[in-house]
C-alpha positions in Angstrom: 81.8 100.9 127.7 85.2 101.3 129.3 86.5 104.8 130.1 90.2 104.5 129.1 91.2 106.8 126.2 91.4 105.0 122.9 95.0 104.7 121.6 94.9 102.0 119.0 92.8 100.5 116.2 93.1 97.0 114.9 91.7 96.2 111.5 90.6 93.0 109.9 91.9 92.9 106.3 89.5 91.1 103.9 86.1 92.8 103.4 87.2 95.5 105.9 90.0 97.3 104.1 89.0 96.1 100.6 86.3 94.0 98.9 87.8 90.5 99.0 84.6 88.7 97.9 84.3 90.7 94.7 88.0 90.3 94.0 87.8 86.5 94.4 84.7 86.2 92.2 86.0 88.4 89.4 89.4 86.6 89.5 87.9 83.2 89.4 85.5 84.2 86.5 88.5 85.5 84.5 90.4 82.3 85.1 87.5 80.1 84.1 87.1 81.9 80.8 90.8 81.7 80.1 91.0 78.0 80.9 88.0 77.2 78.6 89.6 79.3 75.8 92.8 77.3 76.3 91.0 74.0 75.8 89.4 73.0 79.1 86.3 70.9 78.0 83.8 72.5 80.3 81.3 75.4 80.3 82.6 78.5 82.1 79.9 78.3 84.8 80.9 74.7 85.5 84.5 75.7 85.8 83.6 78.4 88.3 81.4 76.0 90.3 84.2 73.4 90.5 86.8 76.0 91.5 84.7 77.3 94.4 83.9 73.7 95.3 87.6 73.2 95.8 87.8 76.3 97.9 84.9 75.1 100.1 86.8 71.9 100.9 90.4 73.3 101.1 89.8 76.8 102.3 89.6 80.1 100.5 93.4 80.7 100.7 94.2 77.3 99.0 97.0 78.0 96.5 96.7 74.9 94.3 93.0 75.3 93.4 93.5 75.2 89.6 95.8 72.2 89.8 93.2 70.3 91.9 90.3 71.2 89.7 92.2 70.2 86.5 93.1 66.8 88.0 89.5 66.2 88.9 88.3 67.1 85.3 91.2 65.8 83.1 93.1 63.4 85.3 96.2 65.5 84.9 97.4 69.1 85.0 97.7 70.5 81.5 100.4 73.3 81.6 98.8 75.4 78.9 95.4 75.5 80.6 96.9 76.0 84.0 99.1 78.9 82.9 96.2 80.6 81.1 94.1 80.4 84.3 96.9 81.6 86.6 97.7 84.6 84.4 94.0 85.6 84.0 93.4 85.2 87.7 96.3 87.4 88.7 95.5 90.1 86.2 91.9 90.3 87.4 92.9 90.1 91.0 95.3 93.0 90.7 92.7 95.1 89.0 90.3 94.5 91.9 92.9 95.0 94.7 91.9 98.5 95.6 90.9 99.8 99.0 87.4 100.6 99.9 86.6 104.3 99.3 88.0 106.6 102.0 90.3 103.8 103.4 93.6 105.5 102.9 92.4 109.0 104.0 90.9 107.4 107.2 94.2 105.6 108.0 96.2 108.7 107.5 93.8 110.8 109.6 94.2 108.2 112.5 98.0 108.2 112.2 98.0 112.0 112.4 96.0 111.8 115.6 98.7 109.6 117.1 96.5 106.4 117.0 98.5 103.2 116.6 97.3 100.9 113.8 97.4 97.1 113.3 96.0 94.4 111.1 94.9 91.0 112.3 94.2 88.7 109.4 93.4 85.0 109.1 95.3 85.0 105.7 98.7 83.4 105.4 101.6 85.9 105.9 102.6 86.2 102.2 99.0 86.6 101.0 98.2 89.2 103.6 101.4 91.2 102.8 100.8 91.0 99.1 97.3 92.4 99.5 98.5 95.2 101.8 101.3 96.1 99.3 98.9 96.1 96.3 96.6 98.3 98.3 99.6 100.6 99.0 98.7 100.9 102.7 101.3 98.5 104.3 103.5 101.4 105.6 100.6 102.9 107.6 100.5 100.1 110.2 102.5 99.6 113.3 101.8 95.8 113.5 100.7 93.1 111.0 99.5 89.8 112.5 98.7 86.9 110.1 97.6 83.3 110.6 101.3 82.2 110.3 102.3 84.3 113.3 100.2 82.4 115.8 98.8 79.3 113.9 95.4 80.2 115.2 92.5 82.0 113.5 90.1 84.5 115.0 88.2 84.4 117.3 91.1 82.8 119.1 92.6 85.4 121.5 96.2 84.7 120.4 96.2 86.9 117.2 94.6 89.8 119.1 97.0 89.4 122.0 100.0 89.4 119.7 98.8 92.6 118.0 98.3 94.2 121.4 101.7 93.2 122.5 103.3 94.7 119.4 101.3 97.9 119.8 102.2 98.0 123.5 98.5 98.6 124.4 95.9 97.1 126.7 92.6 95.8 125.3 90.7 98.6 126.9 92.8 101.1 124.9 92.0 99.5 121.6 89.2 99.2 119.1 88.6 96.3 116.6 87.0 97.0 113.2 85.9 94.0 111.3 83.1 92.6 109.0 82.9 89.1 110.5 81.0 89.2 113.7 81.7 85.7 114.9 85.4 86.1 114.3 86.5 89.7 114.4 84.1 91.1 116.9 83.7 88.1 119.2 87.4 87.6 119.6 88.0 91.2 120.4 85.0 91.6 122.7 86.2 88.5 124.7 89.4 90.3 125.5 87.7 93.5 126.5 88.3 95.6 123.4 85.8 98.0 121.9 84.3 96.8 118.7 83.0 98.4 115.5 81.1 96.4 112.9 82.2 97.1 109.3 78.7 96.6 107.9 79.7 97.8 104.5 81.8 94.6 104.1 79.4 92.1 105.6 76.1 90.5 104.6 74.2 91.8 107.6 71.1 93.7 106.3 71.1 97.5 106.8 69.5 98.5 110.1 69.8 95.0 111.7 71.4 95.5 115.2 74.6 93.7 116.1 74.8 93.1 119.8 78.6 92.4 119.8 79.3 95.8 118.3 79.7 99.0 120.3 79.1 100.8 117.0 78.3 100.1 113.4 79.6 101.9 110.3 78.5 101.8 106.6 81.7 103.6 105.3 85.1 103.3 106.8 85.4 107.1 106.8 82.9 107.1 109.7 85.5 105.5 111.9 87.4 108.8 112.5 84.4 110.4 114.3 84.1 107.3 116.5 87.8 107.4 117.4 87.6 111.1 118.2 84.7 110.4 120.5 86.6 107.7 122.4 90.1 109.1 122.3 
């Protein structure tokens, strides 16, 4: 463990500041029901399966998933069905776009301690900013780095390096909190940053050790004590 005082925290976004997986599942389910009700000739479970099949091929941030699925099923995009799916998806997504418990209070506590905050996300810029604005925490960060800013995803060093540059901090002065070990923690650790595993947002079983993490938390509120220890 390095001995430099901690001056900054970099956060992953999805499944670290809010439950992205639950949001996506609920939104897709709502869209599937709406499209079937609007005339799509499939069972709801089959619609869900096909939508996630498109995501697996094109990536979870793919913005034309319903169009692609409709072309596969119907050979065309039916505007009525597409519109029903989009509206239902957006309504469900907005309902689920809430921070994990204790997220805002944790961020505010860190800001009051003079800790600089950043987000490094693999999401496209617009999608990342929309999520942060819906969560109403966008104004608490000193730097936001998205996939569009570097063209490279974690664990590439470039997103982390850009965040550090914007924070005007060295890796040894900074902590990375993330749920995805192979991307969030590995990328940060390779640069010499401290790492904390957001186990509450990952699928790692409770109690299973994570060698890339300097610490592990099951609630984001636990981060304040860790920062106080290293500051």
